[in-house]
C-alpha positions as CSV (number, residue, x, y, z in Angstrom):
1,M,0.0,0.0,0.0
2,A,1.5,3.3,-1.0
3,V,1.6,5.7,1.9
4,G,2.4,9.4,1.7
5,I,2.6,12.3,4.1
6,M,0.7,15.5,3.2
7,L,0.8,18.9,4.6
8,F,-2.3,19.9,6.5
9,N,-3.4,23.5,6.7
10,P,-4.4,24.2,10.3
11,P,-7.4,26.4,11.2
12,S,-6.8,30.1,11.5
13,G,-5.3,30.9,14.9
14,A,-3.6,27.6,15.4
15,C,-0.3,28.0,17.2
16,T,1.6,25.2,15.5
17,D,1.6,23.6,12.1
18,T,0.3,20.1,11.8
19,R,0.5,17.4,9.2
20,T,-1.7,14.5,8.3
21,A,-0.6,11.1,7.2
22,V,-2.3,7.8,6.4
23,D,-0.4,5.1,8.4
24,Q,0.3,1.6,7.4
25,V,-3.0,0.3,8.9
26,G,-5.1,2.8,7.0
27,R,-5.7,5.3,9.8
28,T,-5.5,9.1,9.1
29,V,-3.3,10.7,11.8
30,T,-2.8,14.4,12.5
31,F,0.4,15.3,14.3
32,P,2.8,18.2,14.8
33,A,4.8,19.2,11.7
34,H,8.0,19.0,13.8
35,P,7.5,16.3,16.5
36,E,9.8,16.9,19.5
37,R,8.4,14.5,22.1
38,V,8.1,11.1,20.5
39,I,7.4,7.8,22.2
40,S,8.5,4.5,20.5
41,L,6.1,1.7,21.3
42,A,8.4,-1.1,20.1
43,P,12.2,-1.8,20.2
44,S,12.3,-1.9,16.4
45,I,10.9,1.7,16.2
46,T,13.5,2.8,18.7
47,E,16.3,1.4,16.5
48,I,15.0,3.0,13.4
49,V,14.6,6.4,15.0
50,F,18.3,6.2,16.2
51,A,19.3,4.9,12.7
52,I,18.0,8.1,11.1
53,D,19.7,10.3,13.7
54,R,16.6,11.4,15.5
55,G,17.2,9.7,18.8
56,E,17.1,13.0,20.7
57,C,13.4,13.3,20.2
58,L,12.6,10.0,21.9
59,K,11.2,10.7,25.4
60,G,9.9,7.2,26.0
61,A,10.5,3.6,24.8
62,T,9.4,0.1,25.6
63,V,11.5,-2.5,27.5
64,Y,14.1,-4.3,25.4
65,S,14.8,-1.1,23.5
66,D,18.5,-1.9,23.9
67,Y,20.1,-0.8,20.7
68,P,22.0,1.4,20.3
69,E,23.5,1.7,23.8
70,S,22.0,5.2,24.4
71,A,18.5,3.7,23.9
72,R,18.9,2.0,27.3
73,R,18.7,5.4,29.0
74,I,15.2,6.4,27.7
75,P,12.3,6.2,30.2
76,R,10.3,2.9,29.9
77,V,6.6,2.8,29.1
78,G,6.0,-0.9,29.6
79,S,6.5,-3.7,27.1
80,Y,5.2,-3.4,23.6
81,V,2.5,-5.9,24.3
82,H,1.7,-4.4,27.8
83,L,2.0,-0.7,27.4
84,D,1.7,1.5,30.5
85,L,-0.9,4.1,29.5
86,E,-0.3,6.4,32.5
87,K,3.4,6.6,31.9
88,I,2.9,7.4,28.3
89,V,0.4,10.2,29.1
90,A,2.7,11.6,31.8
91,L,5.5,12.0,29.3
92,E,3.3,14.4,27.3
93,P,4.2,13.0,23.8
94,D,3.3,14.9,20.7
95,L,3.6,11.6,18.7
96,C,3.6,7.9,19.4
97,I,4.9,5.4,16.8
98,A,3.3,2.0,17.1
99,V,3.6,-1.4,15.4
100,K,0.5,-3.3,14.2
101,D,1.9,-6.6,15.1
102,G,2.3,-6.5,18.9
103,N,0.9,-3.2,20.2
104,P,-2.6,-3.6,21.6
105,K,-5.1,-1.8,19.4
106,Q,-7.2,-0.7,22.4
107,T,-4.2,1.1,23.9
108,A,-3.5,2.9,20.7
109,D,-7.2,3.8,20.4
110,R,-7.2,5.1,24.0
111,L,-4.2,7.3,23.3
112,S,-5.9,8.7,20.2
113,D,-9.0,9.4,22.3
114,L,-6.8,11.4,24.7
115,G,-5.5,13.6,21.9
116,I,-2.2,11.9,21.5
117,P,-1.4,11.0,17.8
118,V,-0.5,7.4,17.2
119,Y,1.1,6.5,13.8
120,A,1.2,2.7,13.2
121,V,3.7,0.9,11.0
122,N,3.3,-2.7,9.8
123,P,6.6,-4.2,8.4
124,V,6.1,-7.8,7.4
125,D,9.2,-8.6,5.4
126,L,12.6,-7.0,4.6
127,D,11.2,-4.9,1.8
128,S,8.5,-3.4,4.0
129,V,11.1,-2.7,6.7
130,I,12.9,-0.5,4.1
131,T,9.6,1.2,3.5
132,T,9.1,1.7,7.2
133,V,12.5,3.5,7.5
134,T,11.4,5.9,4.8
135,L,8.0,6.6,6.5
136,I,9.5,7.2,9.9
137,G,12.1,9.5,8.2
138,S,9.2,11.5,6.8
139,L,7.4,11.6,10.1
140,L,10.5,13.0,11.9
141,N,11.8,15.3,9.2
142,A,14.8,13.1,8.6
143,E,14.2,12.3,4.9
144,T,17.8,12.8,3.8
145,R,19.3,10.5,6.5
146,A,16.5,7.9,6.0
147,A,17.3,7.9,2.3
148,Q,20.9,7.2,3.0
149,V,20.0,4.3,5.3
150,V,17.6,2.9,2.7
151,N,20.2,3.2,0.0
152,D,22.7,1.3,2.1
153,M,20.2,-1.4,2.8
154,E,19.1,-1.8,-0.8
155,T,22.7,-2.0,-2.0
156,R,23.6,-4.7,0.4
157,V,20.5,-6.7,-0.3
158,R,21.3,-6.6,-4.1
159,R,24.8,-7.8,-3.3
160,V,23.5,-10.8,-1.4
161,E,21.0,-11.6,-4.1
162,A,23.6,-11.5,-6.8
163,L,25.8,-13.8,-4.8
164,V,23.1,-16.3,-4.2
165,A,22.2,-16.3,-7.9
166,T,25.6,-17.8,-8.7
167,T,24.6,-21.1,-7.1
168,T,21.7,-23.6,-7.5
169,V,22.5,-25.3,-4.2
170,R,19.8,-24.8,-1.6
171,P,20.7,-26.3,1.8
172,R,17.9,-27.4,4.1
173,V,17.8,-25.1,7.2
174,F,16.2,-25.7,10.5
175,F,15.9,-22.5,12.5
176,Q,15.2,-23.1,16.2
177,I,13.7,-20.3,18.3
178,G,12.2,-22.3,21.1
179,I,13.6,-25.1,23.3
180,S,10.9,-26.9,25.1
181,P,8.9,-27.5,23.0
182,I,11.1,-27.2,19.9
183,V,9.8,-24.2,18.0
184,S,10.8,-23.0,14.6
185,A,9.9,-20.1,12.3
186,G,7.5,-21.0,9.5
187,R,5.9,-19.0,6.7
188,D,4.9,-15.4,7.2
189,T,7.8,-14.7,9.5
190,F,10.9,-12.4,8.9
191,I,13.1,-15.4,9.4
192,H,11.5,-17.5,6.7
193,G,11.9,-14.7,4.2
194,L,15.5,-14.2,5.1
195,I,16.3,-17.9,4.8
196,E,14.9,-18.0,1.3
197,R,16.6,-14.8,0.3
198,A,19.9,-16.2,1.6
199,G,19.5,-19.2,-0.6
200,G,18.3,-21.8,1.8
201,I,15.2,-24.0,2.2
202,N,13.3,-23.5,5.4
203,L,12.3,-26.9,6.8
204,A,9.6,-25.3,9.0
205,A,7.8,-23.6,6.1
206,A,4.4,-24.9,7.3
207,A,1.0,-23.4,7.4
208,V,1.6,-21.8,10.8
209,A,4.0,-19.1,11.6
210,Y,5.7,-20.9,14.5
211,P,5.3,-24.7,14.2
212,R,6.3,-27.0,17.1
213,F,8.3,-30.2,16.6
214,S,9.0,-33.3,18.7
215,R,12.6,-34.4,19.0
216,E,11.8,-37.3,16.7
217,Q,10.3,-35.0,14.1
218,F,13.3,-32.7,14.2
219,L,15.8,-35.6,13.8
220,G,13.7,-37.0,10.9
221,L,14.1,-33.7,9.0
222,A,17.9,-34.3,8.9
223,P,18.7,-30.6,8.4
224,D,21.9,-29.6,6.5
225,I,22.2,-26.5,8.7
226,I,20.9,-25.9,12.3
227,I,20.6,-22.3,13.4
228,I,19.6,-21.5,17.0
229,T,18.7,-18.0,18.3
230,S,20.1,-16.5,21.5
231,M,17.7,-13.7,22.4
232,A,18.2,-14.4,26.0
233,R,19.8,-17.0,28.3
234,A,22.7,-17.6,26.0
235,E,24.0,-20.5,28.2
236,V,20.8,-22.4,27.6
237,F,21.2,-22.2,23.8
238,E,24.8,-23.3,24.1
239,R,23.6,-26.4,25.9
240,V,21.1,-27.0,23.1
241,K,23.8,-26.6,20.5
242,K,26.0,-29.2,22.3
243,E,23.1,-31.6,22.5
244,W,22.4,-31.4,18.8
245,E,26.1,-31.9,18.1
246,S,26.0,-35.2,19.9
247,W,23.8,-36.6,17.1
248,S,26.7,-37.4,14.8
249,G,24.4,-38.8,12.1
250,L,22.8,-35.4,11.3
251,P,24.1,-33.8,8.1
252,A,24.4,-30.4,10.0
253,V,26.7,-32.1,12.6
254,K,28.8,-33.9,10.0
255,N,29.5,-30.7,8.2
256,N,30.0,-28.6,11.4
257,Q,26.9,-26.5,10.5
258,V,25.3,-25.9,13.9
259,H,25.3,-22.2,14.8
260,I,24.0,-19.8,17.4
261,V,23.0,-16.3,16.2
262,D,21.7,-13.1,17.7
263,S,17.9,-13.2,17.1
264,N,17.7,-9.4,17.0
265,L,19.4,-9.4,13.7
266,L,16.8,-11.6,12.1
267,D,13.4,-11.0,13.7
268,R,13.6,-7.3,14.7
269,P,12.4,-5.2,11.7
270,T,15.2,-2.6,11.6
271,P,18.1,-1.7,9.3
272,R,20.2,-4.4,11.1
273,M,18.0,-7.0,9.4
274,V,20.3,-6.6,6.4
275,E,23.2,-7.6,8.6
276,G,21.2,-10.6,9.6
277,L,20.7,-11.5,5.9
278,E,24.4,-11.2,5.3
279,L,25.1,-13.4,8.3
280,L,22.6,-16.1,7.0
281,V,24.1,-16.2,3.5
282,R,27.6,-16.8,5.1
283,L,26.2,-19.6,7.2
284,I,24.1,-21.2,4.4
285,H,26.6,-20.7,1.6
286,P,30.1,-20.6,3.1
287,E,31.4,-22.0,-0.2
288,L,30.6,-18.6,-1.8
289,F,33.1,-16.9,0.4
């Protein structure tokens, strides 16, 4: 869906200029032409705002907004699925930026009822992450910097795609994001899209986004590559890695292809997702390097 930001002519006597924009869920939002008190309602939004050099306007952010380091010092307004309405209101924001997938609609609606503009984005894959960077750049008057970030992302994606196009080999990848039960990333996830773009076959490409597997089912898949995320409790994932490596008959173990990666590079819709794509292609196609 094409989304544009249009100048809105305020009523005579208005003390500040405002703009209107149709957000990525189809809502028309009116907000200050130059937002100065912005609250990010998801860690991904926080990262994007810093990436376009507008971190100084952030007055609130959700927990796990941990990148870059300076984001850790921003006041917290709850988690992105359990927002603290009172804290948000107390920070007197002139704009909140939300995500459709995660932020409760009722909280966004309540903020709007209180006169606080809420602009929602809805990145669903790498291409729409790039679009989101452009949109937030427009919201925060950082179009030039956003264009630079987008150009860098697109250039690096094209480089990966050109590299993958040089081989017809498609290794079979199992991406583990849960331990007990074993959970992977299926269709309609960022991870699935990145695995395919990096030249792999996602063994969990099922009808559901996050399918579960028994140990027997996992072993029966005989993956060529096993990738385990380490969003938290890194020592637990190291233990899982060692456990899989004990199954010497698995192709991934025979070829020393059991890896642990930072999940934030692969399932957090920010410019760093391109770094995650580059990491995946190195793991899936080491022969190309």
